[in-house]
C-alpha positions in Angstrom: 4.2 5.7 -15.0 0.7 6.4 -13.5 1.6 10.1 -13.1 1.9 10.6 -16.9 -1.7 10.0 -17.6 -3.1 11.3 -14.3 -1.6 14.8 -15.2 -4.2 15.1 -18.0 -7.6 14.9 -16.3 -10.2 13.3 -18.6 -13.5 15.1 -19.2 -16.5 13.3 -17.6 -18.0 10.7 -20.0 -21.6 10.9 -21.2 -24.2 9.4 -18.9 -24.1 5.6 -19.8 -27.0 3.5 -20.8 -27.3 1.1 -17.9 -28.5 -2.5 -18.3 -31.6 -3.6 -16.4 -30.9 -3.9 -12.7 -31.9 -7.6 -12.5 -28.5 -9.4 -12.1 -27.9 -12.5 -14.2 -26.6 -15.6 -12.6 -23.1 -14.9 -11.3 -20.3 -16.3 -13.5 -16.5 -15.8 -13.3 -14.8 -14.1 -16.2 -11.2 -13.1 -16.9 -10.2 -9.8 -15.3 -11.0 -6.7 -17.4 -8.3 -5.6 -19.8 -6.4 -2.4 -19.2 -3.9 -3.4 -16.5 -1.2 -0.7 -16.5 1.1 -1.9 -13.7 1.0 -4.5 -10.9 2.8 -5.5 -7.7 2.3 -9.2 -8.3 5.9 -9.8 -9.3 7.1 -8.0 -6.2 5.4 -10.5 -3.9 4.5 -8.0 -1.3 3.1 -9.4 2.0 -0.7 -9.3 2.4 -1.5 -7.1 -0.6 -1.5 -6.9 -4.3 -1.7 -3.4 -6.0 -3.0 -3.2 -9.5 -3.4 0.0 -11.6 -6.1 -0.2 -14.3 -7.5 2.0 -17.0 -11.0 0.7 -17.4 -13.1 1.4 -20.5 -16.8 0.4 -21.1 -16.7 -2.2 -18.4 -19.4 -4.9 -17.9 -18.1 -7.9 -16.0 -18.8 -10.3 -13.2 -15.6 -10.5 -11.1 -14.6 -13.1 -8.5 -13.8 -11.4 -5.1 -11.3 -13.6 -3.3 -9.7 -10.7 -1.4 -11.0 -7.5 0.3 -10.7 -5.0 -2.6 -10.4 -1.3 -2.2 -10.9 0.7 -5.4 -9.3 4.2 -5.4 -10.6 6.2 -8.3 -7.8 8.4 -9.7 -9.2 9.8 -12.9 -12.5 9.8 -14.8 -16.1 10.2 -13.7 -18.6 7.4 -14.4 -22.0 6.1 -13.3 -21.0 2.8 -11.8 -23.5 0.0 -11.6 -22.6 -2.6 -8.9 -24.6 -5.9 -8.5 -24.1 -8.5 -5.7 -26.2 -10.9 -3.8 -29.4 -10.1 -5.8 -29.1 -6.4 -5.2 -28.0 -3.6 -7.6 -26.8 -0.1 -7.0 -25.9 2.8 -9.3 -23.5 5.4 -8.0 -21.8 8.4 -9.7 -18.1 7.9 -8.9 -15.4 10.5 -9.6 -11.7 11.0 -8.8 -11.0 10.8 -5.1 -13.9 8.4 -4.4 -13.2 4.9 -3.0 -15.1 1.6 -3.1 -14.7 -1.2 -0.6 -15.7 -4.7 -1.6 -15.3 -7.4 1.1 -14.3 -10.8 -0.1 -17.1 -13.3 -0.9 -19.4 -13.9 -3.8 -18.8 -12.5 -7.3 -19.7 -8.9 -8.0 -20.8 -7.2 -11.3 -19.3 -3.9 -12.3 -20.6 -1.9 -15.3 -20.0 1.6 -16.6 -19.5 3.4 -19.9 -16.6 5.6 -20.5 -13.1 5.6 -19.0 -11.8 5.6 -15.5 -8.3 5.1 -14.0 -8.6 3.0 -10.8 -6.1 1.7 -8.3 -7.1 -1.6 -6.9 -5.7 -2.6 -3.5 -6.3 -6.3 -2.9 -5.9 -7.3 0.8 -5.5 -10.9 1.8 -8.4 -11.8 4.2 -6.0 -13.8 6.4 -3.8 -10.7 6.8 -6.9 -8.5 7.7 -8.0 -11.1 10.3 -4.5 -11.1 11.8 -4.4 -7.3 12.1 -7.9 -7.3 13.6 -6.9 -9.8 16.2 -3.4 -8.3 16.9 -4.4 -4.7 17.1 -8.1 -4.8 18.3 -8.6 -8.3 19.9 -11.4 -9.0 17.4 -12.6 -12.5 16.9 -11.5 -13.4 13.3 -14.6 -15.6 12.9 -16.9 -12.6 13.6 -15.0 -9.8 11.9 -16.7 -8.4 8.8 -16.1 -5.4 6.6 -19.0 -3.3 5.3 -19.6 -2.8 1.6 -19.0 0.7 0.4 -20.2 1.7 -3.0 -18.2 4.9 -3.6 -17.6 7.9 -1.3 -14.7 10.4 -0.8 -12.1 9.1 1.6 -9.0 11.4 1.5 -7.1 9.2 4.0 -7.7 6.0 2.1 -6.9 7.7 -1.2 -3.6 9.1 0.2 -2.6 5.5 1.3 -3.4 4.3 -2.2 -1.3 7.0 -3.8 1.6 6.2 -1.5 1.3 2.5 -2.6 1.3 3.5 -6.2 4.4 5.7 -5.6 6.2 2.7 -4.0 5.2 0.5 -7.0 6.5 3.0 -9.5 9.7 4.0 -7.7 13.1 3.2 -9.1 14.5 0.0 -7.7 12.9 -2.1 -5.1 11.1 -0.1 -2.4 11.9 -1.0 1.2 9.7 -3.8 2.4 9.3 -2.1 5.7 7.7 0.9 4.0 5.2 -1.2 2.0 4.3 -3.3 5.0 3.7 -0.2 7.1 1.4 1.2 4.4 -0.4 -2.2 4.3 -1.0 -2.2 8.0 -2.1 1.4 7.9 -4.6 0.5 5.2 -5.9 -2.5 7.2 -6.3 -0.4 10.4 -8.2 2.3 8.5 -10.6 -0.3 7.0 -11.2 -1.8 10.4 -11.8 1.5 12.0 -14.0 3.0 9.3 -15.6 0.1 7.4 -16.4 -2.5 10.1 -19.2 -2.6 12.6 -17.1 -4.1 15.4 -16.6 -2.4 18.7 -12.9 -1.7 18.8 -10.6 -2.0 21.7 -7.0 -1.2 20.9 -4.2 -3.1 22.4 -1.8 -0.3 23.5 -0.6 -1.2 27.0 2.8 0.4 26.5 3.7 3.8 25.0 7.4 3.3 24.2 9.8 0.4 23.4 12.0 -0.7 26.4 15.6 0.4 25.9 16.9 -3.2 25.6 14.3 -4.0 22.9 15.1 -0.8 21.0 18.8 -1.7 21.0 18.1 -5.2 19.7 16.2 -3.7 16.8 18.8 -1.0 16.1 21.6 -3.6 16.1 19.6 -5.8 13.7 19.0 -2.8 11.3 22.7 -1.8 11.3 23.8 -5.4 10.7 21.4 -5.9 7.8 21.4 -2.6 5.8 22.5 -4.4 2.6 19.3 -6.5 2.8 15.6 -5.7 2.3 14.6 -5.3 5.9 11.0 -6.4 6.6 8.8 -4.8 9.2 7.6 -8.2 10.3 11.3 -9.2 11.0 11.8 -6.3 13.3 8.5 -6.9 15.1 9.5 -10.6 15.6 12.7 -9.5 17.4 10.6 -8.0 20.2 7.7 -10.4 20.1 5.1 -7.9 18.9 2.6 -7.6 16.0 4.0 -5.4 13.2 1.3 -2.8 13.7 2.0 -2.5 17.5 5.7 -2.5 16.9 5.5 0.3 14.3 3.4 2.4 16.6 5.9 2.0 19.6 8.9 2.5 17.4 7.6 5.8 16.2 6.7 6.9 19.7 10.2 6.0 20.9 12.4 7.3 18.0 10.2 9.9 16.4 10.4 8.1 13.0 8.3 5.3 11.4 10.5 2.3 10.9 10.9 2.7 7.1 12.1 6.3 7.5 14.5 5.3 10.2 16.0 2.6 8.0 16.4 5.1 5.1 18.3 7.5 7.5 20.6 4.6 8.6 21.3 3.7 4.9 22.2 7.3 4.0 24.4 7.6 7.1 26.2 4.4 6.2 26.7 5.6 2.6 28.1 8.9 3.9 30.7 7.1 6.1 31.7 4.9 3.2 32.0 7.8 0.7 34.0 9.8 3.2 36.3 7.2 4.7 36.9 4.7 1.9 37.7 4.6 -1.8 35.0 2.0 -2.6 33.3 2.4 -6.0 29.8 4.0 -5.6 28.3 0.9 -7.1 29.7 -1.2 -4.3 28.6 1.3 -1.7 25.1 1.1 -3.1 25.1 -2.7 -2.7 26.3 -2.4 0.9 23.5 0.0 1.9 20.7 -2.0 0.2 20.2 0.0 -3.0 19.6 -1.8 -6.2 22.1 0.2 -8.3 24.3 3.3 -8.5 21.4 5.3 -9.8 19.0 4.1 -7.1 21.5 5.2 -4.4 21.9 8.6 -6.2 18.1 9.2 -6.1 17.8 8.3 -2.5 21.0 10.1 -1.4 20.0 13.3 -3.3 16.5 13.2 -1.9 17.8 13.0 1.7 20.9 15.3 1.5 20.4 17.6 -1.5 23.7 16.4 -3.2 24.7 13.4 -5.2 27.0 10.7 -3.8 29.8 11.8 -6.1 29.5 15.5 -5.1 29.4 14.5 -1.4 32.6 12.5 -1.8 34.3 15.4 -3.6 33.2 17.9 -0.9 34.3 15.5 1.9 
């Protein structure tokens, strides 16, 4: 959905007439119009992803989460006001803004911009800060960023958007891995804390790995969560994902996709089950969803694979 309008870059809008920099008394208003797609109905853990097309914005917005804005299209002179201070920054595609949770913030610009908003739950951020870096949640703070290029953060945002726009329900483990990656990046690049990573081990013990593999194989028909896998071995999700990749060579979500495809191959080759039923057994939402995943991984459709087998 997002790709359709991102494929036609917009010409930069004329320089806007900015209001005086003295900020009025903060007041909460309804979110600006122009919401194109949102993850709210997906109930992802720790994050909400909203894609907006903003036009001639002037609004005071409540900031209940840590909000990352990834600017995907359009170039605007963005006025931001918060805490009695006002800044104006020219923001273009590829730039990101970081707004820590707290008091309301004013955003104003003329013209159009397509922006992906990543809203991180503060409690989730504190958990990652404590689990991965032993930071005191009461003293952990993010720094405000008014708009700079950040290719790594923009890449995470685009992967989030791809997961949101994908056919069927994306694997929870994939979204959770991206959310942790986003949180870790913010902690490393946008906080003033002295970081001390908790990485005492470099690989998963064999018995722990086997416990995880058995769980994955027994639950392929379900939406497997990264947090569930981490809980099996009494680790934080971020630490588990790191050790799993070090041990297997794959991030957890990629490994799960491989297992689903391998199971589908066996069922296509060794049984006469309808492809719709096979899709259900390997955790795909529909026949077409399985076809997309299977073709991406093998280069052939499930029907062609069965015929060739």
